[in-house]
C-alpha positions in Angstrom: 18.0 -12.0 120.4 19.7 -14.8 119.4 18.0 -18.1 120.2 19.1 -21.1 121.2 19.0 -25.0 119.7 17.0 -26.8 121.7 17.1 -30.4 122.5 15.3 -32.4 120.3 12.0 -35.1 121.5 10.3 -36.8 119.8 6.7 -37.0 119.5 5.3 -39.8 120.6 2.0 -39.3 117.9 2.1 -37.5 114.8 -1.1 -35.7 114.2 -2.1 -34.3 111.2 0.9 -35.3 108.9 0.4 -35.7 105.7 3.5 -36.2 103.0 1.3 -34.9 100.3 1.8 -31.0 102.0 5.6 -32.0 102.3 6.3 -32.0 98.9 6.3 -29.5 96.7 3.8 -29.3 93.9 6.7 -28.8 91.4 8.2 -31.9 92.5 9.4 -33.7 88.9 8.0 -36.9 90.6 4.7 -35.4 91.1 4.7 -35.0 87.5 5.6 -38.3 86.2 2.9 -39.9 88.6 0.3 -37.9 87.2 2.1 -38.2 83.2 2.6 -42.0 83.4 0.2 -44.6 83.8 2.1 -47.8 85.9 -0.8 -49.8 85.7 -0.5 -51.5 82.4 2.0 -53.2 84.0 -0.6 -55.7 85.9 -1.6 -56.9 82.2 1.8 -57.3 80.8 3.4 -59.3 83.6 0.2 -61.3 84.8 1.2 -64.3 83.2 4.4 -64.7 85.5 2.8 -65.0 88.3 0.6 -67.9 90.1 -2.1 -68.7 92.0 -0.8 -69.6 95.2 2.1 -68.3 97.7 3.0 -65.0 99.3 1.2 -61.8 98.1 4.0 -59.7 96.2 4.9 -56.0 95.9 2.4 -54.2 93.5 4.2 -55.0 89.8 3.4 -50.4 89.5 5.6 -50.2 92.8 7.7 -52.1 91.2 8.3 -50.3 88.3 8.4 -47.4 89.8 11.5 -48.7 92.0 13.6 -49.4 89.0 12.6 -46.0 87.6 13.9 -44.5 90.9 17.4 -46.5 90.8 18.0 -45.5 87.2 16.3 -41.8 87.7 18.6 -41.2 91.2 21.6 -43.2 89.8 21.9 -45.3 93.2 24.6 -47.3 93.8 22.7 -50.3 94.5 19.2 -51.7 95.1 19.5 -52.5 98.6 20.6 -48.4 99.4 17.6 -47.3 97.2 14.9 -49.8 99.7 16.9 -48.0 102.7 16.9 -44.6 101.8 13.0 -45.2 100.4 11.7 -44.5 103.8 13.8 -41.0 104.2 12.8 -39.7 101.2 9.0 -38.2 101.4 8.7 -37.1 97.8 9.9 -41.1 97.1 7.3 -42.3 99.1 4.6 -40.1 97.7 5.4 -41.3 94.2 5.2 -45.1 95.0 2.2 -44.5 97.0 3.3 -45.6 100.4 2.4 -43.6 103.7 5.9 -42.8 105.8 4.4 -45.9 108.4 4.2 -48.2 105.7 6.7 -51.1 105.2 9.0 -51.4 102.9 9.4 -53.8 100.9 12.9 -55.7 100.8 15.7 -55.3 97.8 15.4 -59.0 96.5 11.7 -57.7 95.2 13.6 -56.4 92.4 15.7 -58.5 91.5 13.6 -61.1 91.3 11.2 -59.5 89.4 13.2 -59.1 86.5 14.0 -62.2 86.1 10.3 -63.6 86.1 9.4 -60.6 84.0 12.4 -60.7 81.8 12.9 -57.7 79.3 9.4 -57.4 77.5 8.1 -55.5 80.3 10.5 -53.0 80.1 10.1 -52.1 76.7 6.5 -51.9 76.7 7.1 -49.4 78.9 9.9 -47.3 76.8 7.5 -47.7 73.6 4.2 -46.4 75.4 6.3 -43.5 76.7 7.8 -43.0 73.2 4.3 -43.2 71.6 2.9 -40.7 74.4 5.6 -37.6 72.7 4.2 -39.0 69.8 0.4 -37.5 70.7 2.3 -34.5 72.9 3.6 -33.5 69.0 6.8 -34.4 70.1 7.5 -36.4 67.6 8.6 -35.0 63.5 9.3 -39.2 62.9 10.3 -38.2 59.5 14.2 -37.5 60.2 16.1 -39.9 62.6 19.6 -39.5 63.6 21.4 -42.8 64.5 24.2 -43.4 66.7 25.9 -46.3 69.0 28.2 -45.6 72.4 30.1 -48.5 74.3 28.9 -49.6 77.8 31.4 -51.0 80.0 30.5 -54.6 81.4 30.0 -55.3 85.3 33.5 -57.2 84.5 36.8 -57.8 85.2 39.2 -58.6 82.5 41.1 -60.8 85.2 37.3 -63.2 84.8 38.7 -63.6 81.1 40.1 -67.4 80.3 41.1 -68.9 77.5 37.9 -71.6 76.4 40.1 -74.3 75.2 43.0 -74.4 78.4 39.8 -74.1 80.7 38.5 -77.5 79.7 41.7 -79.1 80.3 43.1 -77.4 83.5 39.1 -77.9 84.9 37.2 -81.0 83.2 34.4 -81.6 85.3 34.1 -78.3 87.1 34.3 -76.6 83.7 30.9 -78.1 82.5 29.3 -76.6 85.6 31.0 -73.4 84.3 30.1 -73.4 80.8 25.9 -74.3 82.0 26.2 -71.6 84.9 27.6 -69.4 81.6 25.0 -70.8 79.2 22.4 -69.8 81.3 22.2 -66.0 79.4 22.4 -67.7 75.9 18.6 -69.1 76.6 17.1 -66.0 76.6 16.3 -65.0 72.9 19.3 -62.5 71.3 19.3 -60.8 67.8 20.0 -62.2 64.8 23.4 -60.1 64.0 25.2 -60.6 68.2 27.2 -63.5 67.0 28.7 -60.9 64.4 31.8 -58.9 64.7 33.2 -61.3 67.1 36.7 -61.3 66.2 39.5 -64.3 67.0 39.9 -62.7 70.7 36.2 -63.1 71.7 36.1 -66.1 69.8 39.2 -67.8 71.5 37.9 -66.2 75.2 35.2 -66.0 77.2 34.7 -63.9 80.7 33.5 -66.3 83.5 31.5 -63.3 85.4 29.7 -62.3 82.0 29.9 -64.5 78.9 27.7 -62.2 77.3 30.2 -59.1 77.5 33.1 -59.0 74.7 36.2 -57.6 74.8 36.4 -54.1 72.9 39.1 -51.2 72.7 37.6 -47.6 72.0 40.5 -45.0 70.7 43.5 -45.7 72.3 42.3 -47.2 75.4 42.5 -50.7 76.7 40.6 -53.7 76.3 37.5 -53.8 78.5 34.6 -56.1 78.2 31.9 -53.9 77.0 28.3 -53.9 75.5 27.1 -51.7 72.4 24.2 -49.1 72.4 22.4 -48.3 69.4 19.5 -45.6 69.2 17.7 -43.4 66.5 16.4 -40.1 68.1 13.8 -38.1 66.5 15.3 -34.4 64.7 12.3 -32.3 66.4 12.8 -32.6 70.1 15.9 -35.5 70.3 13.0 -38.4 72.0 14.4 -41.6 71.2 12.2 -43.5 69.6 14.7 -46.8 69.0 17.6 -48.5 71.2 18.8 -51.7 71.6 21.4 -53.1 73.4 24.0 -55.9 71.6 27.6 -57.1 72.9 30.4 -55.0 72.2 31.6 -56.7 68.7 28.3 -56.2 66.5 28.9 -53.2 64.0 26.3 -50.5 64.2 26.2 -50.5 60.5 24.5 -54.3 60.9 21.8 -52.6 63.1 20.0 -49.4 61.0 17.7 -51.3 59.6 16.8 -52.8 63.0 16.8 -49.2 64.4 14.2 -48.3 61.8 11.6 -50.9 61.9 11.6 -49.7 65.6 10.7 -46.0 64.8 7.9 -46.9 62.5 6.7 -49.6 65.6 6.9 -47.1 68.0 5.8 -44.0 66.2 3.8 -45.3 63.3 5.6 -42.9 61.0 7.6 -43.5 58.2 11.4 -42.6 57.8 12.2 -40.5 55.2 15.8 -39.3 56.1 18.3 -41.4 58.1 21.7 -39.7 59.1 24.4 -41.2 60.4 28.1 -41.4 60.6 30.6 -43.0 58.5 30.3 -45.8 60.2 27.2 -46.4 59.1 27.8 -45.2 55.1 28.3 -49.0 54.0 27.0 -50.3 50.1 24.5 -52.5 52.0 22.8 -49.5 54.0 22.6 -47.6 51.3 20.5 -50.2 48.8 18.4 -50.8 52.3 18.0 -46.9 51.9 17.3 -47.0 48.2 15.0 -49.8 48.4 12.2 -48.0 50.9 12.3 -44.4 49.4 14.9 -43.1 52.7 17.0 -40.3 52.0 21.0 -41.5 53.5 22.6 -38.6 54.8 25.5 -40.8 55.3 29.4 -40.4 54.7 30.4 -43.0 52.2 32.9 -45.6 53.9 34.4 -46.7 51.1 35.0 -42.9 50.2 36.7 -42.8 53.7 38.5 -45.4 53.5 40.5 -44.3 50.1 41.6 -41.7 51.6 43.6 -43.4 54.3 45.8 -46.3 55.1 47.7 -47.5 51.9 45.0 -46.3 49.8 46.3 -42.6 50.5 47.5 -41.0 47.7 46.2 -43.3 45.0 43.8 -42.4 42.4 40.0 -43.3 43.9 37.7 -45.4 41.7 35.6 -42.3 40.7 38.8 -41.3 38.8 37.8 -44.2 36.8 35.4 -43.5 33.5 32.8 -46.4 33.1 31.8 -47.1 29.3 28.8 -49.0 29.5 28.4 -50.2 26.2 31.6 -52.0 25.9 31.6 -52.9 30.0 35.0 -51.4 30.7 37.0 -48.7 32.9 39.6 -46.2 31.4 42.0 -45.0 34.0 43.4 -41.7 34.4 46.5 -42.5 32.3 43.9 -43.9 29.3 44.1 -47.8 29.7 41.4 -50.1 29.7 40.5 -52.2 32.5 38.5 -55.1 31.4 36.0 -57.6 33.4 38.1 -59.9 35.3 36.0 -61.9 37.8 32.2 -62.1 39.7 32.7 -61.7 43.6 29.4 -63.3 44.4 29.5 -62.7 48.1 29.9 -59.1 47.8 27.5 -58.6 44.5 30.6 -56.9 42.8 32.5 -57.3 39.0 36.1 -57.0 39.6 37.7 -54.7 36.6 41.2 -55.3 35.8 44.5 -54.0 33.6 48.1 -56.2 33.4 50.6 -55.2 35.6 52.7 -54.9 32.4 50.6 -52.2 31.3 50.3 -50.4 34.5 54.5 -50.7 34.7 54.6 -48.8 31.6 52.5 -46.2 32.6 53.6 -42.3 33.3 50.9 -42.6 36.6 51.9 -45.5 38.5 52.5 -44.4 41.7 49.8 -42.2 41.7 47.2 -45.5 40.4 48.6 -48.0 42.4 50.7 -49.7 45.1 49.6 -53.2 43.9 52.2 -55.8 42.6 49.8 -57.3 40.1 48.3 -54.1 38.6 45.2 -51.5 39.2 41.9 -53.1 39.8 38.2 -51.5 40.3 34.9 -53.0 41.7 31.5 -52.3 40.5 28.6 -53.7 42.1 25.8 -55.1 40.7 23.7 -51.9 41.7 26.1 -49.4 40.9 23.7 -47.6 39.5 21.5 -47.2 42.4 24.5 -46.9 44.7 25.7 -43.7 43.1 22.3 -41.8 43.3 22.6 -42.5 46.7 26.5 -41.4 47.2 25.0 -38.0 45.4 22.5 -37.4 47.8 24.8 -38.2 50.7 27.7 -35.5 49.3 24.9 -32.8 48.9 24.8 -29.6 51.1 21.3 -30.8 52.7 23.1 -34.1 54.1 26.3 -32.4 54.9 24.1 -30.1 57.3 22.2 -33.0 59.0 25.5 -35.0 59.5 26.6 -32.1 61.8 23.6 -31.5 63.3 23.7 -35.4 64.0 26.8 -34.9 66.0 25.6 -32.7 68.7 21.9 -34.3 68.9 23.7 -37.7 69.1 26.3 -36.5 72.0 23.7 -34.8 73.8 21.5 -37.8 74.2 24.6 -40.1 75.5 26.2 -37.3 77.8 22.4 -37.0 78.9 22.1 -40.8 79.9 25.5 -40.5 81.5 23.7 -39.4 84.6 21.7 -42.1 85.1 24.6 -44.9 85.0 24.9 -45.1 81.4 28.1 -45.9 80.8 28.6 -49.0 83.2 26.2 -52.0 82.9 24.4 -52.4 86.4 23.8 -55.9 85.8 25.0 -59.0 84.1 24.2 -60.3 81.1 22.9 -59.0 77.6 18.6 -59.2 78.4 19.4 -57.6 82.0 21.8 -54.5 80.0 18.8 -54.5 77.7 16.6 -53.5 80.7 18.8 -50.7 82.1 19.0 -49.5 78.3 15.2 -49.5 78.3 14.7 -47.7 81.6 17.4 -45.0 80.8 15.9 -44.2 77.3 12.6 -44.3 79.0 13.9 -41.8 81.7 15.2 -38.6 78.9 12.1 -39.1 77.1 10.0 -38.4 80.5 12.5 -35.3 80.9 11.7 -34.0 77.7 7.9 -35.1 77.6 7.8 -33.2 81.2 10.0 -30.2 79.7 7.7 -29.0 76.6 4.6 -30.8 77.6 1.6 -31.1 75.1 3.0 -28.6 73.3 4.9 -30.2 70.4 5.7 -28.6 66.8 3.5 -30.4 65.3 0.4 -31.8 67.4 -1.7 -34.6 66.3 -4.2 -32.7 64.1 -2.3 -29.7 63.9 -0.1 -27.2 61.9 2.4 -26.4 64.4 3.5 -23.1 65.6 2.8 -21.0 61.9 -1.5 -20.7 62.8 -3.5 -23.5 63.9 -2.9 -25.0 67.5 -4.1 -27.9 69.0 -3.6 -28.4 72.7 -5.3 -31.6 73.6 -7.0 -33.6 76.6 -6.0 -37.6 77.2 -8.2 -38.6 74.8 -5.4 -38.3 72.6 -5.3 -38.9 68.6 -9.6 -39.1 67.9 -10.4 -35.9 69.7 -7.3 -33.8 68.0 -8.1 -35.4 64.8 -12.0 -34.6 65.1 -11.0 -30.7 66.3 -8.4 -30.7 63.1 -11.4 -31.1 60.9 -13.8 -28.2 62.6 -10.4 -26.1 62.1 -9.5 -26.9 58.4 -10.9 -24.4 57.0 -10.0 -21.4 59.4 -6.3 -19.7 59.2 -4.5 -18.6 62.2 -6.8 -19.7 64.8 -6.2 -21.4 68.3 -8.9 -23.2 69.7 -8.8 -25.7 72.7 -10.2 -29.0 73.7 -13.6 -28.6 75.3 -12.2 -30.9 77.9 -10.0 -29.1 80.5 -6.6 -29.6 79.5 -4.0 -31.8 80.5 -2.1 -29.9 83.1 1.2 -31.3 84.3 
């Protein structure tokens, strides 16, 4: 018999109603709530609260709300707070009951301003360390790349700095003070680098930190740039940094390596990047630290493009250390001409009248002053690094890096990665930390504490350790007990951590 829909008559009272029973047991938010200890935020933001005034929302609740905002890519904070009472899973995650009062949306913007970006950086670092303890971070090889982020500002907000001064006078001073508020925040040393003539001349009245950048053949837009380093084992993001759009990614390699060391307590042995990272500075940086630089040589790429295309590269010239000179493919000798102190290089050249008589002139140079070759003061070290960068293992790593990085950035787009939610560099950094934290949480949930290299274990071939919340010390003790046993599986006597 066909049933008929009855008109709804709400009950006055709901007895025996339990949110915990209404949310499925394998819900991702249940796993996150059990996996992540959000109470650390109390100590981190303690100094930003006073002793008088209204009682604020608990900091762990605010932090969870920020994660929900990013995890579900909610369009605005108003919409987030309006949706919370409608979602039983969100209420369970936040620790609210169905009858509890939900705070207003302004608590989020106030908390960001009060806490600053350091609190969110601590969240990111703690989750990275959990991934390390879970054996999901190898630590020896990292892939590096960057991606442009559209600023929350229109191109119509860009004005000429000089003309604005004359047009607005006193009004301009007030506007300038407002735009300079963000500049008081601590910024990276190289954030001023990469600002070309356009960004030195023009400024956005909406977001003064964003810089005008063009990507590919598209239009110029106000943008930021996110720099990332991910581990080669499971793709855990071990380092992330947000800068203005004009910062060259090659300048941030050292910062990413340092952050990786800080967050994982593991030393990098191999760095993999694309051609933009293959600069002289980065090669020497890696050489000084004993790091393999699997990055295509930027100089070689430049020699094969533009005006240099079709002419002999510098590797076609042979160097003689005894005479301190180069011999060109035509058999002529290039001698030292000048010292480029800023580039730490020596220039070797030949007179043009000699070049003019050479039958290989068209293949050698298009310059009207003759061919020249530059040799770095540390050329021997550079040659070693470039040789390794062109090896078969480096080629494989470079190919693998492309898939790893594209997958990482593609996953980040689910969480609103390609456009800044807020204005200002430090606020956009908060968004970057939250997105990276969410992506690492997903990896932690997906693979759990069953990594390829559990702390104190030897991976899949032989000894395997699954350990509890006691962490590294517990695993190390068990590792010593099992050191003499081959192909044995032992488990911690304390109940295994389950998600």
